[in-house]
Every structure is written in C-alpha cells, then in structure tokens.
C-alpha positions as CSV (number, residue, x, y, z in Angstrom):
1,M,-0.9,6.1,37.4
2,K,-3.4,3.8,36.3
3,H,-4.8,3.4,32.7
4,Y,-8.4,1.9,32.5
5,L,-9.9,-0.3,29.8
6,H,-12.0,1.4,27.2
7,S,-15.3,0.7,28.5
8,H,-17.0,-0.5,25.5
9,L,-14.7,-3.4,25.2
10,A,-16.3,-4.9,28.3
11,S,-19.7,-5.4,26.6
12,R,-18.9,-6.6,23.1
13,P,-16.4,-8.8,21.2
14,I,-13.1,-7.4,21.3
15,K,-12.0,-7.2,17.6
16,V,-8.3,-8.0,17.5
17,L,-6.0,-8.1,14.3
18,Q,-2.7,-9.8,14.7
19,V,-0.2,-8.9,12.1
20,G,2.5,-11.9,11.9
21,A,2.4,-15.5,12.4
22,G,6.0,-16.1,12.8
23,G,8.3,-16.7,15.8
24,T,6.5,-14.3,18.1
25,G,3.0,-14.3,16.2
26,S,2.7,-18.3,16.4
27,R,3.2,-18.3,20.0
28,M,1.2,-15.1,20.7
29,L,-2.0,-16.9,18.9
30,E,-1.5,-19.7,21.7
31,H,-1.9,-17.4,24.4
32,L,-4.9,-15.7,22.7
33,I,-6.8,-18.9,22.7
34,C,-6.1,-19.3,26.5
35,L,-7.1,-15.7,26.8
36,H,-10.3,-15.9,24.9
37,R,-11.6,-19.1,27.0
38,A,-10.5,-17.1,30.3
39,L,-12.6,-14.0,29.4
40,L,-15.6,-16.0,28.3
41,A,-15.2,-18.0,31.7
42,L,-14.9,-14.9,33.8
43,G,-18.3,-13.5,32.0
44,H,-17.2,-11.6,29.4
45,P,-20.2,-11.8,26.7
46,A,-18.1,-12.5,23.6
47,G,-14.3,-12.6,24.0
48,I,-12.0,-12.1,21.4
49,D,-13.0,-11.8,17.7
50,L,-9.7,-12.3,15.9
51,M,-8.3,-11.7,12.4
52,L,-4.5,-13.1,11.6
53,V,-2.6,-11.6,8.7
54,D,0.7,-12.9,7.5
55,D,2.1,-13.4,4.0
56,D,4.6,-16.3,4.6
57,T,4.5,-20.2,4.3
58,V,6.0,-22.7,6.7
59,S,9.6,-23.7,6.2
60,A,11.9,-26.2,7.6
61,A,13.7,-23.9,9.7
62,N,10.4,-22.7,11.3
63,I,9.8,-26.1,12.9
64,G,11.1,-26.3,16.4
65,R,11.3,-22.6,17.3
66,Q,7.8,-21.4,16.0
67,A,4.5,-23.2,16.5
68,F,4.7,-25.4,13.4
69,Y,5.4,-29.1,12.7
70,P,6.6,-31.1,9.7
71,C,3.1,-31.6,8.5
72,D,2.6,-27.8,8.1
73,L,5.6,-27.4,5.4
74,G,4.8,-25.3,2.6
75,A,1.3,-24.3,3.9
76,P,0.3,-20.5,4.7
77,K,1.2,-19.7,8.3
78,A,-1.8,-17.9,8.9
79,H,-4.1,-20.5,7.9
80,V,-2.3,-23.3,9.6
81,L,-2.6,-21.4,13.0
82,I,-6.2,-20.2,12.5
83,N,-7.4,-23.8,11.4
84,R,-5.7,-25.2,14.5
85,A,-7.3,-22.5,16.9
86,N,-10.8,-22.8,15.6
87,M,-10.4,-26.7,16.0
88,A,-9.1,-26.0,19.6
89,M,-12.2,-23.8,20.5
90,G,-14.8,-25.7,18.4
91,D,-16.7,-26.3,21.6
92,M,-17.3,-22.6,21.8
93,G,-18.5,-22.2,18.2
94,T,-15.5,-19.6,18.0
95,V,-14.5,-18.7,14.2
96,W,-11.3,-16.8,13.8
97,R,-10.3,-15.7,10.4
98,A,-7.0,-15.7,8.5
99,E,-5.6,-13.9,5.5
100,M,-2.5,-14.7,3.5
101,S,-1.5,-10.9,2.9
102,R,0.9,-8.2,3.8
103,L,-0.5,-5.1,5.7
104,D,0.8,-1.9,4.0
105,T,0.6,1.9,4.8
106,R,-2.8,2.1,2.6
107,A,-4.6,0.0,5.1
108,N,-7.6,1.2,7.3
109,L,-7.9,-0.3,10.5
110,S,-11.2,1.2,11.9
111,N,-12.7,-2.2,12.3
112,F,-10.3,-3.2,15.0
113,D,-10.2,-2.3,18.7
114,L,-6.6,-3.9,19.3
115,V,-3.9,-4.4,16.8
116,I,-1.1,-6.8,18.0
117,G,2.2,-6.5,15.9
118,A,4.4,-9.5,15.8
119,V,6.4,-8.2,12.8
120,D,10.2,-8.1,12.7
121,S,10.4,-5.2,10.2
122,R,10.1,-1.2,10.5
123,S,7.9,-1.4,7.3
124,G,5.5,-3.7,9.2
125,R,5.3,-1.3,12.1
126,L,4.8,1.7,9.9
127,A,2.0,0.0,8.1
128,I,0.3,-0.6,11.5
129,L,0.8,2.7,12.8
130,R,-0.7,4.5,9.6
131,G,-3.3,2.0,9.3
132,L,-4.5,2.9,12.9
133,E,-4.1,6.7,12.3
134,R,-6.4,6.3,9.1
135,A,-9.4,5.0,11.3
136,S,-12.3,7.2,11.2
137,G,-12.2,8.2,14.6
138,G,-11.5,7.4,18.4
139,T,-8.6,5.8,20.1
140,R,-7.2,2.0,19.5
141,Y,-4.8,0.0,21.2
142,W,-1.5,-1.2,19.6
143,C,0.4,-3.9,21.3
144,D,3.8,-4.3,19.7
145,L,6.3,-7.0,20.5
146,G,9.8,-6.9,19.2
147,N,13.1,-8.8,20.0
148,F,16.8,-9.1,19.3
149,Q,18.7,-12.1,19.6
150,H,18.2,-12.5,23.6
151,T,16.4,-9.5,24.7
152,G,13.0,-7.8,23.8
153,Q,10.3,-5.4,24.5
154,V,6.5,-5.1,24.5
155,V,4.6,-2.0,24.5
156,L,0.8,-1.4,24.7
157,G,0.0,2.1,23.4
158,E,-3.0,3.9,22.1
159,V,-3.0,5.4,18.6
160,T,-5.6,8.2,17.7
161,S,-7.1,9.0,14.6
162,A,-5.0,11.4,12.5
163,N,-8.1,13.8,12.3
164,R,-7.7,14.3,15.8
165,K,-6.1,18.0,16.8
166,T,-5.9,17.3,20.5
167,D,-4.3,14.5,22.6
168,N,-5.3,13.0,25.9
169,Q,-2.2,13.8,28.3
170,W,-2.9,10.3,29.8
171,R,-3.2,8.4,26.3
172,L,-0.6,5.4,26.4
173,P,2.2,6.5,24.1
174,H,2.8,3.7,21.4
175,A,5.9,1.9,20.4
176,A,6.7,4.4,17.7
177,E,6.4,7.4,19.9
178,L,8.8,5.8,22.4
179,F,11.3,4.2,19.7
180,P,10.8,6.5,16.6
181,Q,13.5,4.2,14.7
182,L,10.8,1.3,14.9
183,V,8.9,2.9,11.9
184,Q,11.7,4.0,9.7
185,P,11.8,1.3,6.9
186,K,15.1,2.6,5.4
187,L,16.8,1.4,8.4
188,D,15.7,-2.3,7.7
189,K,18.7,-4.4,6.7
190,V,18.5,-6.4,3.7
191,A,20.4,-9.2,5.4
192,D,17.6,-9.7,8.0
193,D,15.5,-10.9,5.3
194,T,17.6,-13.8,4.3
195,P,15.8,-16.8,5.3
196,S,17.5,-19.5,7.5
197,C,17.6,-22.9,5.9
198,S,17.9,-25.0,9.2
199,L,16.8,-24.7,12.8
200,A,20.3,-24.5,13.9
201,E,21.0,-21.4,11.7
202,A,17.8,-19.8,13.1
203,L,19.1,-20.3,16.4
204,E,22.2,-18.5,15.8
205,K,20.0,-15.5,14.8
206,Q,17.6,-15.9,17.9
207,S,17.3,-17.6,21.3
208,L,15.0,-20.4,21.5
209,F,12.8,-18.8,23.9
210,I,12.9,-15.3,23.3
211,N,9.7,-15.4,21.0
212,S,7.9,-17.4,23.5
213,A,8.9,-15.0,26.4
214,M,7.7,-12.0,24.4
215,S,4.4,-13.3,23.6
216,L,3.7,-14.5,27.3
217,F,4.5,-11.0,28.7
218,A,2.4,-9.4,26.1
219,A,-0.4,-11.9,26.7
220,N,-0.3,-11.3,30.5
221,L,-0.6,-7.6,30.0
222,L,-3.7,-8.0,28.0
223,Y,-5.1,-10.4,30.4
224,Q,-4.6,-7.9,33.3
225,L,-6.1,-5.1,31.0
226,F,-9.1,-7.3,30.0
227,T,-9.9,-9.0,33.2
228,K,-9.2,-6.5,35.8
229,G,-10.1,-3.4,33.6
230,E,-6.8,-1.7,34.5
231,I,-3.1,-1.6,34.4
232,E,-0.3,0.3,36.3
233,V,2.4,-0.6,33.5
234,H,1.8,-0.6,29.7
235,G,5.2,-2.8,28.6
236,A,8.4,-4.1,29.6
237,F,12.0,-4.7,28.6
238,V,13.1,-8.5,29.0
239,N,16.4,-9.7,29.2
240,L,16.8,-13.5,29.1
241,P,20.6,-14.1,29.8
242,S,20.4,-11.9,32.9
243,M,16.7,-13.1,33.7
244,T,15.6,-9.4,34.3
245,V,12.5,-7.6,33.5
246,L,12.2,-3.6,33.4
247,P,8.4,-2.5,33.6
248,I,7.5,0.7,31.5
249,A,5.3,2.6,34.1
250,I,2.3,4.8,33.2
251,D,4.1,8.1,34.3
252,H,4.8,11.2,32.6
253,E,8.4,11.6,34.0
254,E,9.4,8.1,32.7
255,W,7.9,9.0,29.3
256,R,9.9,12.2,29.2
257,R,12.9,10.0,29.8
258,M,12.0,8.1,26.7
259,G,11.5,11.2,24.9
260,V,7.7,11.7,24.9
261,N,6.4,15.1,26.0
262,K,2.5,15.3,26.6
263,D,1.4,18.7,26.0
264,G,-2.4,18.0,25.0
265,K,-1.6,18.5,21.2
266,R,-1.7,15.6,18.8
267,K,1.8,14.9,17.2
268,K,2.2,12.9,14.1
269,T,5.0,10.1,14.3
270,R,7.2,11.3,11.3
271,S,8.9,8.5,9.1
272,I,11.5,9.2,6.5
273,S,9.4,6.9,4.1
274,D,6.3,9.2,4.3
C-alpha cells in the first residue's frame, strides 16, 4: 500500500519543527538544508520553513561526533546550527529560526505540518506527541529518529488532533503506537543524562556514525514523500555492525505484528506520566 503526501504541502511552505540539535539533530539539519534546496530546484513554491528547538550548549565531547567545532564551545546548539544554515542558504533568502528551550507536554503544535523528533528521552517524545494531539484539528506528520549504540529506527507517522473520535484506517501509525515504551518517561534512566567529558567517552556510548545514518534514512524518506508525493514504507530499522536495513511497510498485517490494530476508532496513546 502507498501513502500519499498531504496535498496542501505541495503548494505552500512546509512548516517543520525539529526538536533536538545533538548527535542526530545536528546531522539531520544538514540534510534538511539539502532537501530545502532540492525542493526549490524541483519546482516547489516555497520549500521548508523550519524552527529548531534545543536547550543545550556545545561541549567538548560534542566535537567530532556532532556537527560542531571548537569555535562553537559554550554556545547554544540551536543558534549555532541555524546561523550556519541561514548563511549557507543566504542566496535563497531563507530565514530559519532557533529557540533555546525544552519542549514540554503543554505545547500546542498547531502551527507545524511536520515535527522531527531527534531526542534521546521518553519525556521528549511524550512532549511531541501531546503537542501534536493538542493541535486544533487535522492530521500532522511526526518523524521520530531513535538509536542505541549501534542500531536505530526511523518512523514517519501521523498524529491526529485529540478531539477526533474516528481514525482513518490507513493513517500511518506513529512511533508511540508502534513502540509505547518510547513515551513512558519513568523508564528514562538517570545515568543516560550524565554528560560525557570527552569524545572517546562519548564513543563508548554511541557508534561514531549511528546518528548520521539515522538522519540520512529519515531525510531520504522525507525526500521521497515531498518530491514523489508518495511512499511505500514509512520507516526502517538499521543495524550498522551487520549492515542491514529492515523497512517498515505500509501494511495492516505488518502493523498488527507490531501491536497496532486499525478499527476506525481513535485511540489515545497512554503514558504512565499522564
């Protein structure tokens, strides 16, 4: 089965919120610059209108694995990346925006068509989900990128407003439906928040190229959707050591195997933090 792009996104700016500017987020932004240029070159009227949100600053351990350099030390990650992006796209008059803040579950994400989640916590994912559910109406895309030390997954899903009673049986399941544990903040480990003090220590926790790999798969999925207007898969599992990729098909049987049953009724994804 195929999924077709929301038709209005072919005729106006695609309003994107990216949450997270770290290992995966900083690499994802590089790909979004390329995607924006490609869309304009292929005739899209406006390309991407992006807001980047992150509350962290650049540390020494970030340099070498994330898209930062010694001159960026101590600066807000979101502002560094957006300033660099705007300079790179200055010939197009593109002005993207940055905000040094942390998204929480009180957010309302009505103003965005697509939210890209490049966060490493369950609380961050829950904030994205609830913010999209709080939107005034309609259906919005959520592209979630997640990884462990050497493996990861990308899921492009759709989130409907919480005031909906029914559900399109071919709506793309989002990450929290396929993997409910991803929005259970009480499962976050305190140890995961301990910052690394060196690149070598950071590399003990994550492979050098896992973040780049996940961002590339996510960007390619969006490229297919925005330029072709259709996709046949809406995510993938990636294993770098074995060099294998397992796609997530747009298929009811596949979704049932992953615990998602479509019956036409909207179901709220529960969290023990609600």
